[in-house]
N, C-alpha and C positions, 0 to 999 in steps of 0.2 A: 504494500500500500504506500509506504514511504517513497519507494522508487517511482511509483506511478505519479505521485504528487510532484516529485522533483522533476520528472520529465515533462509534466504539464507546465510547471513553472518555467522551465527552460524554453519550451515552445512559445509561451507568452512573451518572454523577453526577446527572443529572436524575432517574433512577429512584430513586436513594437519597434524594433530597429530597422525593419525592412519596409519599403513602400511597395504597395501592389501596383506596379507600373505596367504589367503585362497580362494579357488575357490568355491564359493557358488553354482555354477551350478552342482557341483559334490556331493552335500549334499542334501539328500531327507528328507523332513518332511512329514510323512504319518499320516494323521488323521483318526482314526477309527470312527464308528458311534456315539461314545460318546465324540468325540473330543480329546481323549487322543493322544498325539504325540508319534509317533514311529520314532526315528531319525536314519538314515542310512548314513554312510560315509566310506571312505576308511580308514582313520586313527582315532584314539581316539580324537585328537584335532579337527578334522572335525566334529565329533559327538558333542563335547562340544560346538562348534560354533552353530550347529543346535539347541541344547538344549537351549542355551541362547536366540536365536531368538524365538523359539516356546514358551518358558516360558514368554518372554517379550510380545508376542502377547496376552497372557492370563492374565498377571499380572505385567506389566512393572512398575506400580506405587510402588508396594511393594518391588520389586527387587531394585529399585532405593533407596527407603528409607533405605533398609538394607545396601547397599553399600555406601550410603552417610554417614551413621553412621560409617562405617569402615574407611572412610576418615576423620573422626572427623569434619564433616561439617554440622551436623544435626541442630545445632543452627542457621545456616544461612538459613535453610529451615523452621524449626519448631519454632524458637525463644527460649525462656527461657527453655521450656520443653526439647528441643534437646540439650541445653547447658549442662545439667546434664550428658548426655551420652558422649558428646565431652570431658568434663572435666575428666570423668573416663578413657577414652582412654589415655589422656595425663598423668593422675596420675599413671596409670599402665605402662606407657612407652611402649605401644604396637607398635607405629611406630618405635621406636628405636630397639625394639626386632626384628621386621620383617626386618628392614634394616640390622641389624647385621647378621641375620641367613639365609636370603633368598638365597643368592648365594651358601652357603656352606651346608645347611641342607636339602634343597629340591632337589630331583633328577631331571635330565634334562627332562625326559619324562613327569613328572608331571608338571614342569614349562611350558612345551609346551602345555599341556592340559589347564592350566590356561590362556595361551595366546590365545588359540582357543576360550575359553568361552568369554574372554574380547573382542576379535575381533567381535564375533557374537553380543554381547550386544552393542558395539559401532556402529556397522553397523546398528542395528535396530534404535538406537538413531539418527543416521545420516539420515535414511530414514523417521523417524517420529519425527522431532524436536518439533512439537506441543505437544508431550506427555512428553517431558523432564521437570522434576520438577525443577532442579537446573543446569543451563547450565555450570557453573564453575566446576561442579563435573565431567564433561567429559573431556577427555576419562577416562574410568575406566581401571585400570591397575591390573595386577596379585597381586601386593603388597597390593592394596586396598582390594582385595578379601581375602587375607590371614589375613590382619588386622581385617576384620570383623569376620572371623572364630575364631580368637584368642579371640576377644571380647565376642562372643557367648559362647565359652568354659569357659571363666572366669566367666561369669554370671551363667553358668551351675554349676560352682564350688562354687557359693555363694558370689561372689564379691559384687553384688548389695545389698544383704541382710546384709553383713558385714558392708558395708559403711553406710547403713541406720541405723544399730544398733549403730554404733559408733557416728554418728551425733545425733541420737535420744536418746542416753543414755540408751540403753537396750541391753547390750552385755551379752549373745548372744540373737539374735532375735528369738522369739518363734512363731511357726506356729501351734498352738494346734488343729486347726480344719481343717487343710489342708489334704484332702483325695484324691485329684485328682491323677491319675496315669495311668499306662499302663499294658497291658497283653502280654505275649509271651509264647507259648507252642510248644514243639516238641515231637513227638511220633515216635518210630521206630518199626521195625517188631516184637519186643517182646511184644508190646502192641496193634498193629493194627491187625484187623481181616484179611485183605487182604495182609499183609506182606509189605505194602508200608510205606513210611515215610511221616508224616504230619507235617506241620509247620504253626503256626498262627502268623502273623505279624500284630500287633495291638497296636500302641502307642496312648495314649489318649491326643492328642495335642489340643490347641485352634483351633476352626473351621475356623478362618480367621486370617490373619495377618502374621508377619514375621516368625513365626514358625508353620504355617499351612502347611499341606502336599500338594505337587504337584506331580501327577502321570506321569511317563514317561517311555518309553522303549528306551534304548540306545544300538545301535548295530554298530560295526565297523568291518573291515576286519582284525583288529589286535587282535581279540579274545575277544572283549568287547561286551557282549550280556546279558543285565540285565534289569529286569522290577521291578519297585518299586517306592519309593517316596523320594523326597528331600524337602528342604526349599528354599525359594526365594534367589537367589544368590549363590547357591551351584552348582558346575560343575559336580557332581557325584550323584549317588543314595546313600542315607543314610541308608536305609534298604530295602531289597527286595530279589529277587532270580535271579540267572543266570541258565544256563543249568545244572549245577552240584550241586549247593548248595544255601542256603539262610540263612539269619539271621534276627533277630528281636531285637529291643532295648526296654528297659524300663529304667526309671530313677532310679538310686540307690543313697544311701546316706552315703557312708563312709566319714571320716573326710578329706575333700579336701582342707581345708583352716584353717589357724591359725591366731589368733589375739594376738598381743603383746602390753603391755603397757610399754612405755619407761620411764626410770628414768631420768628426766630432770634436768639439772644444774639450781639451784635456781637463779643464776646470769646471765644465758644466755639460753633463751628458745629454741635456735637452737642447743644446745649441749645435748647429752644423754650419760649415762654411759654404757660402754660395757667392760666386763672383767677388771674392775677397772680403766679404762681410759675414759676420756671424748672424745667422737667422735662428729663431727659436721654434722648435717643433710645437705644433698645435696639439694640445692634450685634452682628451675627453674620456669619460667613463661610460663603458657599455654596461647597461643594466640587464643582467641575465637572470632568469628564474629557472633554476635547475632542479629537476625532479630527482631526488636521491632517497632510495628506500621508501618510496611512496609519499615523501614529503617534499613540497616545493620550497627551495631555499633561495633567497635572493643573493646574487653574487655580482660584485662590481669588478670589471676588468678594464684596465686602461687601454686606450687606442691612441695612436699618434699619426700625424700628418705633416708631410713636408711639401715643398713646392712641387715635388715630383708626384706626390700622392700618398697612399697608405704606407705607413712606416712601421718597421718591427725592430725593436731593440733586443739584441741577443748578446751572449758572451763573446761571440766571434766578431761582433760589430753591429752597426746600425744600417739597415737596408730599407730602401723604398721600392715600390713597384709602380709601374705606370702602364696603362693599357687603354686603348680606345673603347673597348667594350664597356668600360666603367663611366663613359661620358655621354651616353645616348640611351634613351628609353624607348625608342621607336621600333625595336626589332619586331615585335608582334605585329605592329601596324604595317611594316613592310611586307610581311607574309600575307597579311590581309589583302594588300594591293596586288600581290601575285595571284591570290585566289580570284580576284575580280577582273584581272586583265583579260582582254578580248583578242589581243594580237601582240606581236613582238614589240611594237612601238610602245604599247602600254606597259608591257612587262619590263622593257628597258627603262622606262620612266620610273617604275618602282625600284629598279636596281640602283638608280641614281640617288636614291635616298641614302645609300651607304650606311644603313642602320644595323644591318646584321654583320657581326664582326668576322665571320668566317664562312666556311662551307663552299665546296665546289658546287656548281650548278650546271646540270645538263638539261637543255631545254629542247622541246619539239612542238610543232603546231600543225594544224590542218592546212596551212598555207605553204607547206613544204619547207618550212624554216627549221634548221637545227642550229644549236648554239651551245658553246661551252665557255664558262668563266670560272677562274679561281677567285671567288669573291672574298672581300674582306675590307676591314677598316685598318689600313696599313699606314703607319706614320711616315712622314717625310723626314728622313734622318740625315745628319751630317756624316758624309762618307769617310771622314778621317778617323772615326771611332770603330772599334770592333763590337758590333751590336749583338754578336752571338755570345759574348761574355758578359761579366758583371761590369757595369759602366761607372765612371767617376761621377759621384753625386755632389759635385762642388762647383758646377759651371752651367750657365744657361745654354752652352753649346750642345749639351746632351738633353736639354729640356725641349723636346719637339712639341709643336703646337698645331700642326696642320696634317691633313691626311692626303694620300695620293688620290687623285680623281679616278673615276671608274675607268677611263681610257687607259690608265697606266697598268691595270690589272691584266694578267695573262688571259687571253680569250681567243676564241675561234668562231667565226660566223660563216655558215654556208661553205664548208671546205669542198674542194674538188673531189675528195675521196668519197663523199656522201655519208660520212659517219663521224661522230665524236664520242669520246668515252673517258671515264675516269675510274680508277680503282684505288684511289688514294696515292697514286704515283705522281710523277713529275707533271706539272701543268704545262710544261713545254713539249709534251708528247701526248696531245689530246686527239690526234688524228694521224693519218699518213700523208706524206707529200709536203709541199712547200708552205702550207697554210698554218703551221704551228706557230705559236707565240714565241718570242725571244725575250730573254731576260733584259729588263731595262734598268734595273737598279738593284745592285747586290744587297743593299741594306734592307730590302723587303723580306729577305730571308726565305724565299720559296724553296721547297724541297725539290730535289732533282733525281730522286731515286726511282728505280723500277722495283716491282715486286712479283711474286709468283703469278698473281692474277693478271697484272698488266702484260707479262710475257706470254701467258697462256692465251689471253684474248688476241694478242698480236698473231700468235700461231694460227688460231682458228679463223680469224677474219681474213688472213692471207690466202686461205684455201678457197675463198668465194669471190668470184668476179661480182656477182650480185647475190643478195640474200633473199630467200623466201622467208615467210614469217616462221615456218617451222625451223629453219636454220637459225633464225634469231633466237628462238626459244631454247634450242639445243645449246647455243653458246651461253645464254644466261644461266641455264641449269647444269652446266658442265662441272664435273667434280674431279678433274684430272689435273695433275701438276704439269708445268711446262717441261720441255726436254731437259733444260738445265735449271736446277733449283735457284731461287733467289731469296733465301732466308738471310737474316742479319749475320749469321755465322755460316761458314762453309762446312756443310755436314756430309759431303760426298764420301768421306772415308768410311762411313758406316755401311756404304754399299760396295766397298772395295775389298772387304775382308774375304779371306779364303776359308771356306768351311773345313777343308782338310787340315789347315793350320790351327784351327780352333774347334776341335771336335766337341767340346762341351757346349758350345752355342751354335753348332753347325746347322741345327734346325732353323734357328732364327735368321741366320745369315742366308740360308737358302730361300726362306720365305721372302726376305727383302730383295734378293737378287731376281726372283721370279715375278715380283710385283710390277704391275703395269702402271703404277702411280695413280690409279683410279680409286677414289674414296667411296666406293659402294659399301653398303652395309654387309654384303656377303664376302668381302675381300679379306683374306687372311693376312696378306701383305700389309694392307691398310691398318689392320688391327695391331700388328707388330710395330708399324711405323708410329702410330698414335702413342703407344706406350714409350717408345724410344724418344719421341718428340717431347712428351711431358717430362721425362727424366732429364733431357737436355735443357729444357726450359728451367727446371729447378736448379740446375748447375750452371746457369748462364754466367755467373760472376767469375767462373774459372776461365771463361773465354774472352773477357773484356780486352785483354791485351792483344792476343793473336787473332781473334775472330776466326779461329780454325779449330775444328775437331780432329785431334790426332788419333791414329789407329789404336793406340793403347787406351785412350779415353772411350773410343767406340766399343772396344771389347768390354770395358768396365760397365758401360751402360747396358749392353746386351746381357751381360752376366747378371746384373741386378734385376732387369725386368723379367728374365727367365725365372728367377727365384720367385718374383711376385706372381707370375702366371701360375706356377705350380702351387704356390701357397694358396692363392685365391680361387683358381679354376681347376687345378689338378691336371692341366695339359697346356701345351704351347701353341697348338694350331687354332688360334682364336680369331673368329671373324670380327670385323670392326663393330658390327651391330651387337655382338655379345658383350663387348667392353663398354661401348658408348650408347647411352640411352637418352631418349627424349622423355622427360618425366614431368607429370603434373598430377598432384594428388596421389592417388594410389595406382595411377596408370603409368606404366613404363614400357616403351616400345623401342626396337632397334633404331638407332640414329646414324645415318650415313653422314659424310662430310668430314673434312679435316681442315686445320688452320690454313688460311690463305689460298684455298682453291676458289674458283669463281662462285660456287655455291658452298660456302664454308660452314664449319662448326667449330666453336671453341668450347671447351668443357672444364668442369670443376669436379673434384671428388664426389662420389655418390655413396656407394656402399659395397662391401665385399670385393674390393678391387676394381669396381666399375666406376665410370665417370658419367656425368650427365651434362647435356648441352646447356650452356647459359648465355651464349651470344653467337650470332652468326647470321645465316640467311633468313632474316626475320620477315617482315612484311614485304610481299612482292606484288607489284602492280605492273602489268604489261598492257600497253595501249597501242592500238592501231588507229591512226587518224585517216578516215576515209571520207569520200564526198558525202556520205550519208550520216556522218558523225563518228565519234570515237567508239571503237569496240574495245571493251575493257575486260580483263580477267585478273583475278587477284587470289592470293592465299595468305593466311596469317598462321602463326606458329601453332597455337593451341585452339583458339576459338574466340568468339566475340566477347565473352564474359570472363572475368577473373573471380567470380563467385563459384565456389565448389558445388553448390546445389543447383547450378544452372545446367540445362541440357547442352548449352553452348560453351561449357568450360573446357571440353576436350574434343569437340566434334570435328575439328579440322586437322587433328594431329596426324592421322594416317595419310590424309591427302598431302599434308606438308612433307612428310618423309618420303612420299612417292612422287613428289613434284607435280602434283595434280592441282589444277586451278579451278576456280568457280567463276561463272559468268556474272558480271555486274553491269549496271546500266545507270545512265543519268536521266533516262526517260521517265517522267513522272507517272504517266499512265501505266507503263510497264511495271513500275515499282508497286503501284496499288493493285494492279491485276494479279500480281504474284505474292502479295503480302501474306505473311503468316499471322500478323497481328497489327492492328492499327489502334492507337490510343492517344490521349492527351497527357501532357506532363502535369498531372494534378493528383 
């Protein structure tokens, strides 16, 4: 009874703080047979309201955790773990940035969209108070959403890694064995057999959590009609296609952040030298409320700020970080403009906002246009300094104040080859032939590497003068390594061992020698390679100097994994699908795919020697732009819902592992005609 009274009181409080601005009876949520929501409303804010409600039905917990982080209240929910994120938000002064720029920098129509999403989310919380994680976090406001988006984009720019490196004494932070990534491919009539335009939208995100993809179709009477995927707490589609165009993202790695070491006054640790004068660090207190053993304890932690930006005092020295992501709040609005663009001119206009600090973009449209850009907010820097290292924090010469214009960023429009692609590799190799971009400014810090996926794509595309759509799909779903590996370390020696010389591990050596480099679930060679790869990854610090696996090290690795195989499985002829599983709830099925193949899978320990996929070939959307409109097929990893009592919790798993897709549509009549359920968000 007491609990019921408390929930009722909370409902009244929440209701009193929210204004009933939207008529939910005029918003339709149409669920298809896979549970994917198609949201229809008169206005864009109406649709955003419906999206918030539908997504909350499927994953309210993750949405809340994301937006609680945006409110710098995660420590109140998670305790010490959440306090780290809350402190970063205060250190970066994200609330102050949003407060300063919200009224002036965001357009009225986008603010109205944010209000619609918040209204839908708050209405769901009011209707389902028992699902609310932290009652004091409600109501969610548009500023909360913008704060979370800025936090995400700062992390995308490397803020978390920079802070970890400063505190850990390893500036810069090295990720030598990190090979996770994404793919995006666009083909126009110069390369397609049927003259159509093909687009592969395929980011390799974590399979669950705050940056796992949620599929939705958004359609209003104001011209918003798009199908694709977003993250929990986002009011728009982050990549997908509308009736005219589509785009895909992959992560890029230009230099998005700089670290400075300040020259501190020996007699005053809060003073630093700048252009020959002593300046004083700005000092503030971050008020955190940390949940410890069920009790919320207020904690005050100091934050500092220099002319360069957020500043950290350590025993090794005093460091500041500076990044363009921390200076703009319009990232979500730029994605909204992508959503509403009708042609390349409008899409390019949205690109010129330069509000999203990173991501490669591969674009295609029904007008036969394909385009690639390594997008970013990249500072214009003084070339006399080494911007890859820690910079002197005592001079205005390292204090950049402007960004490179869009025209300076690596890009390719309508190449003669008829295709563009990116697999997180060099932006200066986005196509074949003379149309590739060239490096204009070395201080931009763009990556120039190739990887297994880029090399494999190049091998496959070279075998086709023109591609059929089936050829295009086969390339997208390919699970084979290229002829020559392109890992951060040379691992070839593991394939050069002689089984006669090493009889104790002859069976594993033979399995690897016979392997065709294909990561199918049934492959024994792939199973052996996965275990060897995981072992090598755990030992990566041994290879930092040489970047080479020596034969004695290869023998050691195979000896160790053979013992693990016998201990956990009782034999050594293990198929990949016996070792690697796709797991959700109590369902576990064989999972094909290996790190850095075109249709990859990255795994973490599961049980009894097995591993389970946690990141890889996540949401897939394949689009053909035809004269009659886009033809769309998609697949998601598990299903539309993250709630374990839903029929759509695991209903796409088998399709996903077998690389089967489902037909989707932007046609409103077709959606209603095939609807499994139609209802209002109330």
